[in-house]
C-alpha positions in Angstrom: 151.1 51.0 92.4 150.5 51.0 88.8 149.2 47.5 89.3 146.9 48.5 91.9 145.7 51.3 89.9 145.0 49.2 87.0 143.6 46.4 88.3 140.6 49.4 90.2 140.4 50.3 86.9 139.6 46.7 85.3 137.0 46.4 88.2 135.2 49.9 87.6 135.4 48.7 83.8 133.4 45.7 85.0 131.5 47.0 87.3 130.3 49.8 84.6 129.5 47.2 82.2 127.7 45.0 84.5 125.2 48.3 85.7 124.8 48.8 82.2 123.7 45.4 81.6 121.6 45.7 85.1 119.9 49.4 83.7 119.2 47.8 80.6 117.2 44.6 81.8 115.2 46.7 84.4 114.5 49.3 81.2 113.2 46.5 79.3 111.2 44.6 82.2 109.5 48.1 82.8 108.1 48.9 79.8 107.0 45.1 79.4 105.2 46.0 82.5 103.7 49.1 81.9 102.8 48.4 78.3 99.0 48.0 76.5 97.8 46.0 79.4 97.6 49.1 81.6 95.6 51.0 79.0 93.0 48.4 77.8 92.1 47.5 81.2 91.6 50.9 81.5 89.0 51.2 78.4 87.6 48.2 79.5 86.5 49.6 83.0 85.8 52.7 81.3 83.6 51.1 78.7 81.7 49.6 81.6 80.9 52.2 83.4 79.8 53.8 80.6 77.5 51.3 79.9 76.5 51.5 83.2 75.3 55.0 82.9 73.4 54.8 79.8 71.7 51.7 81.3 70.8 54.4 84.2 70.1 57.0 82.0 67.5 55.0 79.7 65.9 53.7 82.8 65.2 57.0 84.0 64.0 58.6 80.4 61.2 55.5 80.4 60.4 56.7 83.8 60.2 59.8 83.0 58.1 58.9 79.8 55.8 56.6 81.9 55.2 59.7 84.4 54.4 62.3 82.1 52.0 59.8 80.0 50.1 59.1 83.6 50.1 62.8 83.9 48.8 63.5 80.3 44.8 62.3 81.2 44.3 64.2 83.9 45.6 67.5 82.1 43.6 66.6 78.7 40.3 65.8 81.1 40.7 67.9 84.7 38.6 66.4 87.4 36.1 68.9 89.2 37.6 70.3 92.0 35.0 72.6 93.5 32.4 71.8 95.9 28.8 71.7 94.7 26.6 74.7 95.6 24.4 72.4 97.6 27.3 71.0 99.6 28.1 74.4 100.1 24.7 75.3 101.8 24.8 72.6 103.7 27.8 73.2 105.1 27.4 76.9 105.7 24.2 75.8 107.9 26.1 74.1 110.2 
């Protein structure tokens, strides 16, 4: 019985050692897989998105500037929007 107990103890020690080595290997592999590469790719994606948004903003600002520029002359020199008196009289007669 003591021999069986000793063999069982040795087998458990060997299994424990093997499991510790496996765990160590898995932790090392995990740290390699989730290292800086993910952070770098996320930063690149974020930088791309920011560049796209900046480009859209610049285009919108240009369009707004063009619209303001085209509206400015009509405000400075408004066109006549009333009907001449002779036309009003002619329309009133009919």
